C-alpha positions as a Python dict, from the first residue, in 0.01 Angstrom:
ca = {
    (1, 'M'): (0, 0, 0),
    (2, 'N'): (281, 238, 87),
    (3, 'S'): (429, 189, -258),
    (4, 'V'): (97, 261, -431),
    (5, 'T'): (-20, 568, -245),
    (6, 'P'): (259, 807, -357),
    (7, 'S'): (215, 694, -717),
    (8, 'T'): (-161, 758, -713),
    (9, 'T'): (-113, 1097, -556),
    (10, 'G'): (148, 1190, -810),
    (11, 'S'): (-81, 1081, -1096),
    (12, 'S'): (-369, 1284, -962),
    (13, 'S'): (-143, 1582, -912),
    (14, 'G'): (-12, 1551, -1267),
    (15, 'S'): (-363, 1532, -1412),
    (16, 'A'): (-474, 1834, -1217),
    (17, 'S'): (-165, 2021, -1336),
    (18, 'R'): (-238, 1936, -1699),
    (19, 'A'): (-604, 2033, -1658),
    (20, 'A'): (-505, 2361, -1508),
    (21, 'S'): (-254, 2428, -1783),
    (22, 'A'): (-519, 2416, -2061),
    (23, 'P'): (-696, 2737, -1949),
    (24, 'D'): (-356, 2890, -1891),
    (25, 'R'): (-263, 2823, -2251),
    (26, 'D'): (-591, 2982, -2363),
    (27, 'L'): (-520, 3289, -2150),
    (28, 'Q'): (-176, 3315, -2310),
    (29, 'A'): (-323, 3303, -2663),
    (30, 'P'): (-428, 3629, -2828),
    (31, 'A'): (-789, 3722, -2764),
    (32, 'W'): (-883, 3709, -3132),
    (33, 'V'): (-754, 3349, -3151),
    (34, 'I'): (-978, 3248, -2860),
    (35, 'V'): (-1280, 3417, -3020),
    (36, 'A'): (-1208, 3258, -3360),
    (37, 'R'): (-1171, 2916, -3200),
    (38, 'R'): (-1500, 2965, -3015),
    (39, 'E'): (-1677, 3064, -3338),
    (40, 'I'): (-1545, 2759, -3522),
    (41, 'L'): (-1614, 2506, -3247),
    (42, 'A'): (-1958, 2643, -3176),
    (43, 'K'): (-2055, 2616, -3542),
    (44, 'L'): (-1905, 2268, -3585),
    (45, 'M'): (-2113, 2145, -3292),
    (46, 'E'): (-2439, 2282, -3432),
    (47, 'K'): (-2655, 2000, -3566),
    (48, 'S'): (-2811, 2226, -3827),
    (49, 'F'): (-2469, 2325, -3967),
    (50, 'I'): (-2350, 1962, -3977),
    (51, 'F'): (-2682, 1841, -4129),
    (52, 'S'): (-2684, 2111, -4403),
    (53, 'T'): (-2319, 2037, -4488),
    (54, 'V'): (-2379, 1662, -4509),
    (55, 'I'): (-2693, 1710, -4719),
    (56, 'T'): (-2509, 1941, -4958),
    (57, 'V'): (-2223, 1696, -4991),
    (58, 'A'): (-2476, 1418, -5062),
    (59, 'I'): (-2652, 1630, -5323),
    (60, 'I'): (-2325, 1711, -5500),
    (61, 'G'): (-2218, 1347, -5492),
    (62, 'A'): (-2557, 1231, -5620),
    (63, 'F'): (-2560, 1492, -5897),
    (64, 'M'): (-2213, 1390, -6013),
    (65, 'G'): (-2302, 1021, -5993),
    (66, 'I'): (-2630, 1064, -6187),
    (67, 'S'): (-2459, 1283, -6445),
    (68, 'S'): (-2182, 1025, -6490),
    (69, 'Y'): (-2439, 745, -6522),
    (70, 'L'): (-2654, 930, -6772),
    (71, 'D'): (-2354, 1035, -6981),
    (72, 'A'): (-2234, 674, -7001),
    (73, 'K'): (-2577, 515, -7047),
    (74, 'A'): (-2672, 396, -7395),
    (75, 'T'): (-3029, 318, -7501),
    (76, 'T'): (-3097, 23, -7727),
    (77, 'Y'): (-3383, 53, -7978),
    (78, 'T'): (-3538, -232, -8172),
    (79, 'L'): (-3618, -163, -8536),
    (80, 'V'): (-3902, -393, -8638),
    (81, 'T'): (-3927, -460, -9013),
    (82, 'T'): (-4181, -646, -9233),
    (83, 'S'): (-3970, -711, -9541),
    (84, 'A'): (-3631, -848, -9627),
    (85, 'A'): (-3529, -524, -9798),
    (86, 'A'): (-3623, -312, -9491),
    (87, 'H'): (-3448, -562, -9264),
    (88, 'D'): (-3125, -542, -9469),
    (89, 'T'): (-3140, -162, -9468),
    (90, 'A'): (-3202, -149, -9093),
    (91, 'A'): (-2908, -390, -9031),
    (92, 'R'): (-2683, -178, -9252),
    (93, 'L'): (-2786, 144, -9076),
    (94, 'G'): (-2734, 8, -8722),
    (95, 'P'): (-2355, 69, -8698),
    (96, 'K'): (-2390, 407, -8872),
    (97, 'I'): (-2656, 522, -8627),
    (98, 'S'): (-2429, 436, -8333),
    (99, 'A'): (-2142, 615, -8508),
    (100, 'V'): (-2351, 930, -8515),
    (101, 'D'): (-2455, 900, -8145),
    (102, 'D'): (-2271, 654, -7922),
    (103, 'K'): (-2564, 666, -7674),
    (104, 'V'): (-2791, 500, -7931),
    (105, 'R'): (-2776, 128, -8005),
    (106, 'V'): (-2990, -50, -8265),
    (107, 'T'): (-3108, -410, -8300),
    (108, 'T'): (-3331, -541, -8580),
    (109, 'R'): (-3623, -782, -8582),
    (110, 'E'): (-3822, -901, -8883),
    (111, 'V'): (-4187, -998, -8847),
    (112, 'A'): (-4449, -1132, -9085),
    (113, 'D'): (-4671, -833, -9148),
    (114, 'E'): (-4784, -486, -9048),
    (115, 'A'): (-5023, -616, -8781),
    (116, 'A'): (-4740, -801, -8606),
    (117, 'A'): (-4515, -500, -8622),
    (118, 'T'): (-4788, -276, -8478),
    (119, 'A'): (-4850, -519, -8196),
    (120, 'L'): (-4483, -528, -8098),
    (121, 'V'): (-4463, -144, -8102),
    (122, 'R'): (-4768, -125, -7872),
    (123, 'D'): (-4641, -390, -7628),
    (124, 'E'): (-4268, -325, -7598),
    (125, 'D'): (-4075, -16, -7494),
    (126, 'D'): (-3799, 131, -7716),
    (127, 'T'): (-3943, -53, -8015),
    (128, 'V'): (-4031, 122, -8344),
    (129, 'W'): (-4154, 0, -8680),
    (130, 'F'): (-3906, 79, -8956),
    (131, 'H'): (-4071, 76, -9298),
    (132, 'E'): (-4049, 245, -9633),
    (133, 'G'): (-4266, 551, -9688),
    (134, 'P'): (-4357, 757, -9995),
    (135, 'N'): (-4044, 978, -9973),
    (136, 'G'): (-3801, 751, -9799),
    (137, 'W'): (-3808, 567, -9469),
    (138, 'T'): (-4051, 607, -9178),
    (139, 'V'): (-4035, 506, -8810),
    (140, 'T'): (-4363, 447, -8627),
    (141, 'A'): (-4365, 456, -8245),
    (142, 'R'): (-4629, 396, -7978),
    (143, 'D'): (-4645, 739, -7809),
    (144, 'E'): (-4356, 947, -7944),
    (145, 'V'): (-4055, 881, -8162),
    (146, 'P'): (-3735, 907, -7955),
    (147, 'S'): (-3559, 1226, -8060),
    (148, 'A'): (-3211, 1076, -8019),
    (149, 'L'): (-3302, 789, -8251),
    (150, 'V'): (-3459, 1023, -8510),
    (151, 'A'): (-3161, 1256, -8521),
    (152, 'S'): (-2902, 979, -8553),
    (153, 'A'): (-3116, 773, -8790),
    (154, 'E'): (-3167, 1076, -9022),
    (155, 'A'): (-2795, 1139, -9037),
    (156, 'A'): (-2723, 770, -9096),
    (157, 'I'): (-2987, 739, -9371),
    (158, 'R'): (-2859, 1053, -9540),
    (159, 'T'): (-2504, 919, -9535),
    (160, 'D'): (-2613, 575, -9657),
    (161, 'T'): (-2817, 724, -9939),
    (162, 'L'): (-2532, 949, -10048),
    (163, 'E'): (-2292, 655, -10053),
    (164, 'R'): (-2521, 445, -10270),
    (165, 'N'): (-2606, 731, -10508),
    (166, 'A'): (-2243, 829, -10534),
    (167, 'A'): (-2141, 473, -10612),
    (168, 'A'): (-2412, 453, -10879),
    (169, 'A'): (-2278, 774, -11032),
    (170, 'G'): (-1918, 645, -11028),
    (171, 'T'): (-1794, 894, -10765),
    (172, 'T'): (-1756, 915, -10386),
    (173, 'V'): (-1932, 1104, -10108),
    (174, 'S'): (-1613, 1295, -10020),
    (175, 'Q'): (-1589, 1424, -10378),
    (176, 'L'): (-1958, 1521, -10385),
    (177, 'T'): (-1935, 1709, -10056),
    (178, 'Q'): (-1593, 1863, -10106),
    (179, 'G'): (-1589, 2230, -9993),
    (180, 'S'): (-1921, 2209, -9806),
    (181, 'A'): (-1781, 2187, -9453),
    (182, 'L'): (-1859, 2469, -9211),
    (183, 'G'): (-1603, 2531, -8938),
    (184, 'V'): (-1676, 2704, -8608),
    (185, 'D'): (-1422, 2918, -8421),
    (186, 'I'): (-1442, 3145, -8117),
    (187, 'L'): (-1198, 3425, -8053),
    (188, 'N'): (-1214, 3405, -7673),
    (189, 'G'): (-1109, 3056, -7572),
    (190, 'D'): (-1173, 2704, -7696),
    (191, 'A'): (-1510, 2652, -7862),
    (192, 'E'): (-1552, 2302, -7721),
    (193, 'R'): (-1533, 2410, -7359),
    (194, 'Q'): (-1736, 2728, -7367),
    (195, 'G'): (-2057, 2563, -7248),
    (196, 'F'): (-1878, 2360, -6987),
    (197, 'A'): (-1696, 2672, -6861),
    (198, 'K'): (-2025, 2857, -6828),
    (199, 'A'): (-2176, 2574, -6632),
    (200, 'V'): (-1880, 2562, -6390),
    (201, 'A'): (-1887, 2940, -6358),
    (202, 'F'): (-2255, 2926, -6272),
    (203, 'V'): (-2185, 2671, -5994),
    (204, 'L'): (-1897, 2882, -5853),
    (205, 'A'): (-2108, 3196, -5857),
    (206, 'F'): (-2392, 3017, -5685),
    (207, 'L'): (-2162, 2881, -5413),
    (208, 'F'): (-2014, 3229, -5361),
    (209, 'Y'): (-2357, 3384, -5330),
    (210, 'M'): (-2495, 3118, -5093),
    (211, 'A'): (-2183, 3107, -4872),
    (212, 'S'): (-2159, 3484, -4850),
    (213, 'L'): (-2526, 3521, -4769),
    (214, 'G'): (-2552, 3220, -4535),
    (215, 'F'): (-2238, 3270, -4330),
    (216, 'G'): (-2287, 3648, -4342),
    (217, 'M'): (-2635, 3635, -4193),
    (218, 'M'): (-2515, 3391, -3924),
    (219, 'L'): (-2228, 3625, -3835),
    (220, 'A'): (-2455, 3929, -3822),
    (221, 'G'): (-2713, 3737, -3627),
    (222, 'S'): (-2462, 3629, -3362),
    (223, 'V'): (-2347, 3992, -3319),
    (224, 'V'): (-2708, 4109, -3274),
    (225, 'E'): (-2781, 3823, -3030),
    (226, 'E'): (-2482, 3907, -2814),
    (227, 'K'): (-2568, 4275, -2828),
    (228, 'A'): (-2936, 4226, -2742),
    (229, 'S'): (-2855, 3997, -2450),
    (230, 'R'): (-2596, 4248, -2324),
    (231, 'I'): (-2336, 3970, -2300),
    (232, 'V'): (-2116, 4174, -2532),
    (233, 'E'): (-2076, 4430, -2253),
    (234, 'I'): (-1919, 4162, -2037),
    (235, 'I'): (-1697, 4033, -2320),
    (236, 'T'): (-1565, 4379, -2402),
    (237, 'T'): (-1450, 4434, -2043),
    (238, 'R'): (-1205, 4147, -2094),
    (239, 'I'): (-1088, 4190, -2457),
    (240, 'P'): (-1064, 4485, -2695),
    (241, 'V'): (-1356, 4528, -2935),
    (242, 'R'): (-1130, 4513, -3241),
    (243, 'Q'): (-1000, 4173, -3132),
    (244, 'L'): (-1358, 4052, -3085),
    (245, 'L'): (-1428, 4163, -3442),
    (246, 'A'): (-1114, 3999, -3575),
    (247, 'G'): (-1191, 3672, -3406),
    (248, 'K'): (-1552, 3661, -3531),
    (249, 'V'): (-1453, 3749, -3886),
    (250, 'L'): (-1159, 3511, -3910),
    (251, 'G'): (-1353, 3224, -3749),
    (252, 'N'): (-1625, 3254, -4009),
    (253, 'V'): (-1373, 3295, -4288),
    (254, 'V'): (-1209, 2965, -4190),
    (255, 'L'): (-1549, 2794, -4173),
    (256, 'A'): (-1667, 2928, -4507),
    (257, 'L'): (-1338, 2851, -4683),
    (258, 'G'): (-1326, 2501, -4537),
    (259, 'Q'): (-1683, 2426, -4645),
    (260, 'M'): (-1619, 2571, -4989),
    (261, 'G'): (-1304, 2361, -5029),
    (262, 'L'): (-1496, 2048, -4926),
    (263, 'Y'): (-1772, 2109, -5183),
    (264, 'L'): (-1528, 2186, -5465),
    (265, 'G'): (-1304, 1894, -5380),
    (266, 'I'): (-1598, 1652, -5403),
    (267, 'G'): (-1700, 1815, -5732),
    (268, 'L'): (-1350, 1773, -5879),
    (269, 'I'): (-1338, 1409, -5769),
    (270, 'G'): (-1676, 1349, -5927),
    (271, 'L'): (-1562, 1519, -6246),
    (272, 'T'): (-1301, 1245, -6298),
    (273, 'F'): (-1585, 994, -6351),
    (274, 'T'): (-1753, 1197, -6627),
    (275, 'P'): (-1672, 1244, -6997),
    (276, 'D'): (-1568, 1601, -6912),
    (277, 'K'): (-1265, 1481, -6716),
    (278, 'S'): (-1041, 1605, -6996),
    (279, 'Y'): (-1119, 1959, -6872),
    (280, 'L'): (-995, 1877, -6521),
    (281, 'S'): (-667, 2064, -6548),
    (282, 'S'): (-827, 2383, -6684),
    (283, 'V'): (-1111, 2360, -6426),
    (284, 'S'): (-864, 2310, -6143),
    (285, 'Q'): (-683, 2630, -6239),
    (286, 'G'): (-1005, 2826, -6246),
    (287, 'I'): (-1116, 2684, -5915),
    (288, 'G'): (-779, 2765, -5757),
    (289, 'W'): (-821, 3130, -5856),
    (290, 'F'): (-1183, 3123, -5738),
    (291, 'L'): (-1077, 3008, -5388),
    (292, 'A'): (-822, 3294, -5373),
    (293, 'F'): (-1085, 3551, -5475),
    (294, 'F'): (-1339, 3392, -5243),
    (295, 'L'): (-1101, 3418, -4945),
    (296, 'V'): (-1039, 3789, -5000),
    (297, 'G'): (-1395, 3870, -5102),
    (298, 'F'): (-1552, 3688, -4809),
    (299, 'L'): (-1309, 3858, -4568),
    (300, 'L'): (-1435, 4191, -4701),
    (301, 'L'): (-1799, 4085, -4676),
    (302, 'A'): (-1761, 3930, -4329),
    (303, 'C'): (-1642, 4263, -4192),
    (304, 'L'): (-1946, 4434, -4346),
    (305, 'W'): (-2180, 4167, -4211),
    (306, 'A'): (-2038, 4221, -3864),
    (307, 'V'): (-2101, 4594, -3900),
    (308, 'A'): (-2458, 4523, -4014),
    (309, 'G'): (-2507, 4324, -3697),
    (310, 'S'): (-2354, 4595, -3476),
    (311, 'L'): (-2585, 4864, -3623),
    (312, 'A'): (-2892, 4666, -3514),
    (313, 'S'): (-3013, 4646, -3156),
    (314, 'R'): (-3270, 4373, -3216),
    (315, 'S'): (-3307, 4083, -3455),
    (316, 'E'): (-3589, 4270, -3625),
    (317, 'D'): (-3349, 4553, -3718),
    (318, 'L'): (-3112, 4319, -3900),
    (319, 'Q'): (-3324, 4300, -4213),
    (320, 'Q'): (-3282, 4676, -4259),
    (321, 'T'): (-2912, 4700, -4173),
    (322, 'A'): (-2825, 4396, -4391),
    (323, 'M'): (-3033, 4504, -4690),
    (324, 'P'): (-2746, 4687, -4872),
    (325, 'L'): (-2527, 4376, -4845),
    (326, 'S'): (-2801, 4149, -4977),
    (327, 'M'): (-2856, 4383, -5270),
    (328, 'M'): (-2481, 4392, -5339),
    (329, 'L'): (-2464, 4015, -5351),
    (330, 'M'): (-2760, 4008, -5588),
    (331, 'L'): (-2577, 4249, -5822),
    (332, 'V'): (-2272, 4024, -5817),
    (333, 'W'): (-2484, 3722, -5888),
    (334, 'F'): (-2671, 3880, -6182),
    (335, 'S'): (-2347, 4014, -6330),
    (336, 'L'): (-2267, 3659, -6432),
    (337, 'F'): (-2563, 3665, -6670),
    (338, 'L'): (-2589, 4032, -6767),
    (339, 'A'): (-2229, 4142, -6810),
    (340, 'K'): (-2095, 4067, -7158),
    (341, 'G'): (-1788, 4159, -7360),
    (342, 'T'): (-1600, 4466, -7244),
    (343, 'V'): (-1833, 4523, -6950),
    (344, 'A'): (-1757, 4174, -6815),
    (345, 'T'): (-1386, 4229, -6865),
    (346, 'V'): (-1390, 4559, -6675),
    (347, 'L'): (-1607, 4423, -6392),
    (348, 'S'): (-1375, 4126, -6352),
    (349, 'F'): (-1124, 4371, -6201),
    (350, 'V'): (-1377, 4525, -5960),
    (351, 'P'): (-1366, 4376, -5606),
    (352, 'L'): (-1645, 4129, -5530),
    (353, 'F'): (-1746, 4118, -5897),
    (354, 'S'): (-1400, 3974, -5968),
    (355, 'A'): (-1479, 3677, -5742),
    (356, 'V'): (-1737, 3561, -5997),
    (357, 'L'): (-1634, 3708, -6333),
    (358, 'M'): (-1256, 3656, -6328),
    (359, 'P'): (-1280, 3277, -6263),
    (360, 'M'): (-1537, 3256, -6541),
    (361, 'R'): (-1300, 3424, -6785),
    (362, 'I'): (-1016, 3201, -6671),
    (363, 'L'): (-1232, 2892, -6728),
    (364, 'Q'): (-1316, 3009, -7078),
    (365, 'G'): (-947, 3054, -7152),
    (366, 'G'): (-735, 3322, -7309),
    (367, 'V'): (-678, 3530, -6997),
    (368, 'P'): (-312, 3636, -6937),
    (369, 'V'): (-186, 3563, -6589),
    (370, 'W'): (-131, 3930, -6501),
    (371, 'Q'): (-503, 4004, -6513),
    (372, 'P'): (-611, 3777, -6225),
    (373, 'L'): (-306, 3892, -6030),
    (374, 'V'): (-404, 4258, -6074),
    (375, 'A'): (-767, 4183, -5991),
    (376, 'L'): (-665, 3996, -5680),
    (377, 'A'): (-434, 4278, -5572),
    (378, 'L'): (-722, 4525, -5611),
    (379, 'S'): (-946, 4301, -5403),
    (380, 'I'): (-683, 4282, -5127),
    (381, 'L'): (-647, 4661, -5125),
    (382, 'A'): (-1026, 4700, -5111),
    (383, 'A'): (-1049, 4444, -4830),
    (384, 'G'): (-783, 4632, -4633),
    (385, 'A'): (-972, 4959, -4669),
    (386, 'V'): (-1299, 4795, -4570),
    (387, 'V'): (-1141, 4635, -4262),
    (388, 'L'): (-1024, 4976, -4139),
    (389, 'V'): (-1364, 5140, -4193),
    (390, 'A'): (-1558, 4842, -4059),
    (391, 'E'): (-1343, 4826, -3745),
    (392, 'R'): (-1430, 5185, -3656),
    (393, 'L'): (-1800, 5141, -3725),
    (394, 'Y'): (-1815, 4812, -3536),
    (395, 'R'): (-1620, 4950, -3238),
    (396, 'R'): (-1845, 5253, -3204),
    (397, 'A'): (-2181, 5086, -3277),
    (398, 'L'): (-2142, 4764, -3079),
    (399, 'L'): (-2223, 4909, -2735),
    (400, 'Q'): (-2494, 5149, -2859),
    (401, 'T'): (-2829, 5002, -2745),
    (402, 'Q'): (-3069, 5293, -2795),
    (403, 'G'): (-3199, 5154, -3127),
    (404, 'R'): (-3099, 5089, -3487),
    (405, 'L'): (-2811, 5313, -3597),
    (406, 'S'): (-2729, 5451, -3937),
    (407, 'I'): (-2374, 5436, -4071),
    (408, 'R'): (-2338, 5812, -4017),
    (409, 'Q'): (-2451, 5785, -3655),
    (410, 'A'): (-2216, 5494, -3592),
    (411, 'W'): (-1924, 5678, -3747),
    (412, 'A'): (-1982, 5986, -3531),
    (413, 'A'): (-2062, 5796, -3208),
    (414, 'A'): (-1833, 5827, -2912),
    (415, 'E'): (-1625, 5523, -2812),
}
């Protein structure tokens, strides 16, 4: 017993010492670090935040999976014929139809007469009656003729007819069609990836809008809640107001950037399973620039959201104080659709607008590297200026509880 007691006492003493050292380490950390850590941990423990993140991840994963499945899926159609000549033609056209559209497969089936063909079309899905009409060939379907089959069959029949007529005339299709090709070229970027670039730009702009609005409202709401409950008066007796602001802003920046990186990472992984995986390198470059612009842009916006919260004294006031920010985000969102040509190029250098428009231009291609660098530098300068202004407004409005303040009143208020 004598040999055990000192050991137990020493272990308890060591545990107590370690437990006591944890708060000591927190006290030694800068106040803004403690506030930022509190913001992050509080949000990560919220069931609603975790649930919404998991649901969004599941939606992204499901969307990428369904898109990959649909892109790879081929539909097989059965061409029912009632004559040997039609059957031979359908068999000859099968490979040509698939060559036009690799998502369309064709099998053939010969039956005795029109009644048997009609019965099969009525009873079986993806079955059409292929027969000769007055001006060529006709396909008869039960409800509607599949558009993919019609488009590919028309092209295949046209090619087959040209080949047979050219052979009868002692020439070739290539000689008959020489000089009839129409090329398509686009000055700004690669023509083949324009549509894909627009789709990715739409997704990035949507994520920027939703993250800025969602995290911004949560940040402003937490400021109003602390202000209305008067707990902020206790907090500010222990730490400077500017460090409280810095901690809140940086905590939400880390959360928003982490969530954004998670969503985009899943999207990039899903892209590798789709036919568009050849664009992965160009998309990765555009997304990298988007994250840089998002970091700076959200830092700017987070400061303004915190100011919007400090100007309000009640939750009901927040709708009014946050209205300018909501309108600004709407303008940024609509610029993706409304800004064209020179206007889009100019706006891609304007802070906040650059977070949406510059990545879109990079995705489309043809943007020299100095342009995103200049746009990012302008965003950093704008964010620095906003931080200075927001810090003064936040510091002077936070402890004002007489009602909703205007920006002018907050700027002139005593500290």
